N, C-alpha and C positions, 0 to 999 in steps of 0.2 A: 450518451452518458449511461454508465452502469450505476444503478441505485441500490442501496442496501437499507433495509428498514428494521428498526429495533423491534424487539419482541412485543412490546405494548401495541405498536402500530399494526403489526401483523394480526395479533389477536383481535383487535378492534375491527379490522377489515374482514376477518372471517365470520364474525358474529352475525351480520345480516344474512350471509349465505347459509350458515347453519340453521338460522331461524326459519329460513324458507325450505329447509330440508334438502339442500344441495348435497350430493354425495361426495364431499371433498376427499374423504379417506379412500373411497373406491377409485377416484381419479388419480390420487397420489400413488396408490398401489399399482394401478395399471401402468403408469409411467415408469415406476420403479422396476417393475417386472421386465419392461421392455429394455431398460438400461442393462439389467443383469443378463438378459438374453443376448444382447449385443456383445457383452463382455465374454460370455461363454462361447459364442461363435468365434470371437477373435482368439480365444485361448485354445479351444479344442476343435473348432470347425463345425460344431453342432450344439444345439441346445439340449436335446434329449441325451440323457446319460451323464450330464454334468452333476457336480456335487455342490450344493449351496447350504451354508449354515447361517441361520438367522439368530443373532444375538438380540433378544427381545427384552426391553425394559417395560416399565409399568405404564408409560404414557402413550400418546398418539403416534409417536414415531415407531414405537414397538408395534402398534396396530398396523401401521402402514407396511412395515417389514413383514409381518405375519401374513397379511392379505396378499402381498406380492409373492410370498413363499407359496401360498396356496395356488396362485395362478401358475407359477413355475412348476409345481408338482403336477399339475394337470397337463403339462407339456412334456412329461417324462423326465423331469429333473429330480434327483434324489435330494430331498430337502430335510434337513434336521434342524430342530429348534433347541436353543439353550436359553432357558429362562434365567435372565440375569437380575431379576427382581422377584420379590415374594409373590407378586401378583402381576399378571400380564393381561393384555386385551383378550378377553375370553372368546369373543366372536372370531377374532383372527386366529387364535390357537385352534379352535374347533374346525375352522375352515382348512387349515394346514393338515390337521390329522385326518379329516374326512377325504382330502385329496391324495392321501397316501404318504404324507410326511410323517416324521417320527420325532419323539422327544428324546434329545440326546442327554440332557441333564438339567437340573434346576438349582435355584439359589439355596435350597434347603440342605444340599449336600456339599461336600468338599469338591474342589475342582481337581479331580484326579488326573494324572498325566495321560491316561487313555483318552479322556474327553478333550484335553488340551491338544493332543496330537491330532485328533479327528478334526477339530476346528482349523488347526494350522495346515492340515492336508487337504482342505476343501479347494475347489476351484474359485469360489466366490464366497466371501463373508459379508453379510449385511449387518452393519452396525446400527441397530435401532434401540440402543440402551437408553439414551437420554434425548430430550427434545427441546423445543424452542423455549419452554417455560422453566427449564432447569437452571440452577445457579450453582457456582462452585464446581469443584472437580468431581470425579467419580468417587462413589463411596463403596464400601464393602457390601456385598461380595463382588460387585462388578469390577472394582478396582483391581483385585487380585486376578480376576479372569483376564482382563485386558493385558495386564503385565505378563502373565504366563503365556498367553496366545502370541503376543508380540515377540517374546523371547523364542518360542518354539518356531514361529514362522521364519525368523531370521536364519534358522539352521536348516530349513527345508531346501532341497535341491530345486533350482528354478525360481527361488525367491519367495515361496509361499503363496497364499491366495491373493486374488484381487480383492481389495477391501472397498466396498461401496458404502459410504456413510449416508444415512437416511436423514436428510435435512441439514445435518452438520455432524462433524466428528464428535462423538460423545465425550464430554469433559472439557470442551473449550468454552470460553466466555462468549455467550451468544451475542452480546452487545458491545463487548470491549476487546475480544480476541485474546484474553488472557488464557494461560495454561496452568492449571493448578494441580498437576499430577499426571499420571500416565494417560495417554491418548493413543488409540489405535489409528496409526497414520493411514489416511484414506488415499486410494488411487483415484477415486471418483467420488464427488459429493453431489447428491441430487437434492437441491433445495426447492421446497414447495411454496408456491404462491409469490414469494419474493426472496431476493438474496438477503442473507442475514449479515450484519456488520462484521461479526467474528470471522467470516470467510474471506474478508478483504483486509483484515487488520493483523499486524504482527503481534505476538509470535505465532498465533494460531493459523494464520494464512498458509504457513509452510506445511501444515498437516492436512490440508483439505484436498490436495491433488487437483484434478480437473473438476471445475465446478459447472454444473448444469442446472438451470432453473426451469421448473415446470410451472406453466401458467395455470392457475386455478381460478382465474377470473376475479381476483381481489381488486377492489377499487382503491388504488394507491396512486398519489398521495391522498390522504383523507381530507386534509384542511391545510390552512396556512400556519397552524400552531406548531410548536416545537416537536411534538410527537406525530405530526401529520405529514411531514416530509422526510425525505431520505436523510438518515443521520450520517451515512458515509456514502461517498460517491467516488467513481473512478472515470477519468477521461479516457476515451478511445481515440485512435488516430483521426477518425472522422470528426470528432468534436474539436480537435485542435484547429482544423480548417473551418469547420462549420461555424464555430464561435468567432471566427475571424482573428484568432490569436496568431496564426501564421497566414500571411497573405502575400500575393505577388504584387510588387510595386506597379503602379500604372505609369503612363507616359509622362505625367506631370510630376512624378516623384523627385525629391531631392533629399539631401542628407538630413534635413530637419524634419521632413515628413516621415522618414524611415527611422529616425531616432538617433540622438547623440548620447553616448554613454561616457560618463566620467569614471575612471578607475583609479583607486588608491590601493595598491597591492604591492607586496614584495619589499624586501630590504636587502642590504648587502649580503646578509646570511642566507636569505631565501629568495634569490632573484627569479627562480623558476616559477614561483607562484604568480608573479606579475606576467611573465611570458604566457603561461597557460591561460590566465584569465582573459587577457586581451586577445589571444589567439582564438579562443572559443567565441568571444563576442564578435570579432570580425567575421568569423565563419558562419555565425548564425544569421548575418545579414543586416547588422546595424548600419546606419548611415555614416557614423563617425565614432571613433573611440578617442577620447582624450585621456592621456596618462599623466599622472602626477606622482613623482617619486624622486629619489636621489639620483645623482648624475650617473653612477655606475649601473644602477638598475635600469635607468632610462636607456642607456646605451644597449643593454641586453634586449630590451623590448624592441627598440628600433631595428636592431640587427635581425630579429625574428619577424617583425611586422612593420615594414617601413611606412605603411599607410597610417599608422597611429600618430596622433598629434600630441607632442609632448608639451602641452601648454594649457593653462586654465582658460576658461571661457564658458559660454553657455552650454549647459548639459540638460538633458531631459530625464536622466536617471543616474544614480550612482551605484557602483559596485565597489564595496570597501572591505578590507580586512584580510584577504588571503596573504599568508606569508608575513603578516605584521604581528609581532609579539604583543601579548597583552600587558607585559611589564618589562620595560627596557632595563638593561644593566646600568650601573651608575655612569659609565662613560660612553653610553650608546646614544650619541646625539642623532645619528641617522634614524634610529627607530623612533625617538621622541619627535623628530620632524614629521615622520610618516604618521604618527599618532595624531599630531596636530592637524594634518590634512584630513584624517578620518573624522576628527571632531568637527572640522569646518563643514565637511560634506554632510554629516549627520545633522548639524545645526540647520543647514539648508533644507534637508529632507523633512524635518519636523516643523519648519516654518520659523525658526528662531534667527536665521541669517538671510536677509533679503537685500539684494542690491541690484543696480541696473544691469550688471553683468550676470549675476547669478539668477536673477528672476525670483519667482515665488517658490513654494515647496515643490519638490519632485520626488518620485519614488526612489527607493534605495534597497539594495541587497546588502545585508550585513552578515559577514562570515568571520570565522576564526577569531583573531585577536581583536577585531572591532567589536565583538559582542560585549567585551568588558567595558567599552567606552560608551555604551548606550545611555541616553537619558532615561529617567525613571519611567516615563510614559511615551509611547510612540503612536502615530496614526497607523491604520491598517495598510497603508501603502509602503510602509517599511517592512521588508520581508527578512526575517532572521533565518539562517540556514545552519544550525548547529548539528553535530552528531550527538550521540547519546551522552557522552562524557561532557561535552560543552553545554548541553541542555541542563544537565544536573548542576553544573557550576553556575549557570545563569540563574537557575531556580534558587540555589543556596544564597546567591547574592541578594535575593528578594525574600529571604526568611524561611524558605522551605527546607525541610530536613530530608534530603534525597541524595542517593548515590547513583552512579551509572547503572548498576545492576537493577535498581528500582525502575529507572526509565526503560531499560530493555525488557523488563517483565510486564510493565503496564504503559507502553508508549503512548497510547491514545489519551490516557488520563493525564499524563504529564505534558504532552504537547498542547492540550487544551488549557491546562493550568498556566503554562507559559504565555499563551495567547491572552488569557484573562489578566495576568499580572502585568504584562508589558503593553497591551493594546495593539501590538504588532501582529502581522500575519507570521506564523511560525511554520517553517519547513524542517522536519526532522529527517535527516538523511539516514538511510539504512537499506537493507535488502528490499524492504517495502518502505517507500518514502511516504511520510504523512505530512499533509499540509492542513493546518488549522486556520480556517478563515472565520469570519464573524458568525456564520450560520451553520456551517457543516464542516466535516473533515473529508478531505480528498486523500485517497490511498492509491499510490502508483507503484506497480511492480513490473517495470518495463526493462530493467537491466539484468545482465547475468551476474553471478557471484564474482566473476572475474573483475567486475567494476570496482570492487573494494581494494583500491590501490592508491598509492600516494599521488596526490595532485588531482584526483578525480573530482574532488569537491571544488577545486579552483575552476575547473572546466564548467561545472554546473553553475558557479557564480557568474561566469562570463555569459553563458547561454541565457540565464535568467535576467541578468542585467540588460542584455540586448533586447529581450522581449518586453521588459518593463519600459525601456526607453521608447520603444515603438508604440506603447499603449499608455504613455504617461498621463495624458489628459483623462482618459477613461478610468485609470487607476485612482486618480485623485477624486473623481466624482462618485464612483461606485465602489464601496468597500468589498464587494464580492470579486471584483476583477483581479486584484493582486493574487488571491488564492488560486484562481483559475489559471492565471499566467504562470504561477509557480508550479502547479501540477503539470502544465504543458511543457515547461522547461525540464522537469523530471522525466517526462515521456521522451522528449527529444534526446536527452542525455543517455537514457537507458538504451534507446534504439541505436544511437551512435556507437555504443559499446558493442552491441551485437554485430553491427555492420563492420566495425573495425577489424574484427577477426572472429568470424562465427565459430562458436564452440571452443575457443582457445583464449589464451591470456592476452590482455591489452595493457598498454601504458596510457597515461592520461593524455599525452600528445596524440596517440593513435585515435583516441575518442574525439578530441577536438577536430582532427583532420577529417573525420567521418561525418561531421555535422552537416556540411552543405549537401551531401548526398541524401541524408535523412530528410532534410527540409524539402529538397526537390521531390523525393518520393511521397512525402505527406501531401504536398500541394498537388501532385498529379494523381493522388488516390491510389498509389501503388503500395502503401504500407498496410 
């Protein structure tokens, strides 16, 4: 599990070490200098003779960058310092100058084009403007500096300098991943002590590049309190197997031990949504898929997947909503019938409909048109899977004033709000998928941008439904299980997209067809 800790937790963990006189800044500077040296070797074949510019702010990140610059200057690197704030870490600045570095400019003067070109023409730029304690975007004069450097670097032959962010790219939201203005996009981010949530959360995650964490010996988690454990987590392939979310059936397995999934998806207008959902569920390894829908769509489903059972009966989870309109037209009896099936499935999921056939409550995945049919409150084993526009609509139905653009600008805020308002586990689809469970947020970035294609969400619904059916009892007992299963489904979904056509375009059915190979690789430890 990859854990990210908010700024308050990291500061609290640093305090006892600083009180004992532990040289945290020196350790950070040493590690940072090694990363820069590696980048210089990769770029030019040697460290000595390289050109590094340090953009230094007033905080500890600026101090880390300056002390790293001093080490590099001692190894024959031409180091220049731009003071991006009125005051910088004085000990660090003295160390750079004493090692042969030079001051290129400071915040008291205008950012002339000669200085900007010098920064843009360096081999490596160290972004140490803002640190873990900063809030909001960059302010002047650093704001103008970053804007001008980014513009100049874009016009440099070879793509400009390698940007190494010190702890985090300056200007991103440390705890929430928001972006409130210009940010110098990093190629590498060196995070000290612990990963920061903003490096895993959209939209800032796209600006962090490759993230490396330097161990400073911090004692995390600190406690069982809200600020003592990771506020954002990410599952790795090893977690999906290690937590038992994916597992190989044993010799005593049968369809009910592997999970039976009920699917209500698709209408005459959108039959493909049903085909994609059941195809993904079957390929994920569920024991049985029951499909409920109109005659025409059922025929399409059976033509594609003859093993699907087109009849009601016992299920261990539901997957509802893909291809079902939220509001039928006046003469659309087929859609109304499908909505009635969705309502019945949701009633069973929340425990309002219990019968000898249906049994007690079961987990459910709720997507697309079914989101408008939700009861006011849901248990955490109901997993909602909206995209940003659908999440905004769901929130508005519960009294929030929010548009799609607001969700895209502050996704972690709104996915948490949706969780609080509905009681459900909420999976927000996107380039970085967020899952808001009862205690934490999981952030998965496993798929290529090619995955943003029609029908991909239906495939995710099928994968997630299959996994929930396999873990039905655990999901009902432990409110943390549905969010872990949802994150695992996002991981499988993303990796299937990569496997379907590495580096190129994929269709939703390509992704569904790649799922069995991904599951096999994960179980064998090849992923």
